[in-house]
N, C-alpha and C positions, 0 to 999 in steps of 0.2 A: 674506749676505756683510757687510752693514753691521753687523749685530749682532755678528758675530765680530770685526770690527775694533774695535768699542766694547769688547767683552769683553777684547781683548788690551791695550787702553790705559787701562783703568780705574784702574790703579795710578798712572798719571802725571797724568791729567786727570779732572775731575769728569764724571759720566755726562751731566748736562744739557748741558755744553759739547760733548761728543763727539756727542750726539744732534743738536744744532743744526748741527754741522759736516757730518755725513753726511745731514742732512735726514731724520732718523728721530724717532719720538716716544718719550719715556721709558717710556710704558706698554707699547709694543710691545717694548721691550728687556726689561722685567720679565717679559712673557709668554715671551719667548725664553729667559730664564734658567730659567723653570719647566719649559718643554717645548722643548728646543733642536731636536728633530726631530719632524716631524709623522708621523702614521701612514702617510700616503701616501709620504713619503720613505723610511720603513723598508720599505715594500712595493716601492719602486723599485729597491732594491739588487739583489735576485735577478734582476729583469727586466733591469737594466743589464748584468749578467753574461751573461745569455742573448743580449742584443742584441749585445754585443761578440763573443761566440762565433760568432753567425750572420754577422756582418760579416767576421770573419777567415776563416771557412770559405768565404765567397764570393770570396775573393781581393781583398778591400777594394773590391769593385765595387758591392755592393748599397746602395741607398738605403733610406729608411724604409718605402716601400711593399712592397718585396720582403722586407725583414726582418720586417715585420708579417705577411706571408703565411707565412713560415717559422715564426714563433712560433705562429700559428694552426694550422699543420700538426702541430706537436709537442704541441699541446693546452694551450698557455699562454694563459689568457684575458687578452687585452691589446688595447685599442683603439688606434687610431693616435694619438689625442691623449694617451693615457697613455704612449706611447712617446717623446713629444717631450722631456720633461725629462731622462730618462737619455741620450738621443742628444745633446742640447745639452751635457750635463755632460761627456760623453766626447769631444765634438766629432767625431763620425763624419760623414764626407762620402763620397758615392759617387764613385768614380774613373772617371767617364764620359769616354770619349774620343770626341768627336763628329767628329773629323777635319775635312777640308776640304769645302766645299760643291762639288758637281759642277759642271763647266762653267767653273771658274775656272782660269786658267793664269797663275800668277804668275812662271813661269820665263822667259817671253818678254820681250824688252827693251821698255821703254816708249818710244814714239815721241813726241817733243816737237817741235812745229812751231817753225821758226826765228822769231825775233822780228824781222820785217822792218820794223816800224813804229819801233822803237827809241824808244818813248815819245813819238813825234811824233803826238799824237792829233788835231791840228787838220788835217783834210784840206784840200788846196789846191783840189781840183775834185771834182765828183761822180764816183762810180764809181772812185775811186782806191784806196780801202781798204775791205775788207769783213771783218766779224767774224762768224764762225759758231759759235765755241765759246770757252770760257774756258780758258786755259792759265795756271796759277799760276807766276809768275815769282819767282825767288829774288832779292829786293832787298836781302838782308842782306849779300851778299858779292859 
């Protein structure tokens, strides 16, 4: 990505200034100009297409583990670490719906204890005020 930016702006600025701006080395840019795509990235293109197809046929639900199993089932030699760059490039995310945790009932009304102390925290005698729990009071309004 950095080298593509440098390549796009070489007509306006010197390469050394662009390299220092994007924190890249000029030698790395020269190697990029000679071989812009690695052999691995050329191999990732058909794998990326297969990954996208598996993801779409799953109804956009599958993550990389299930996509990896699908690719292995159709005979595509592909490790899970080999799948990471194409998945990141296409930004595939599994659409998992975890729902609510059981036992939670957020529909019931919240019971808030009345503030009987009215911020009078200095007790006048023993056993006049007891605190058993914390209730957060809205002091902004």
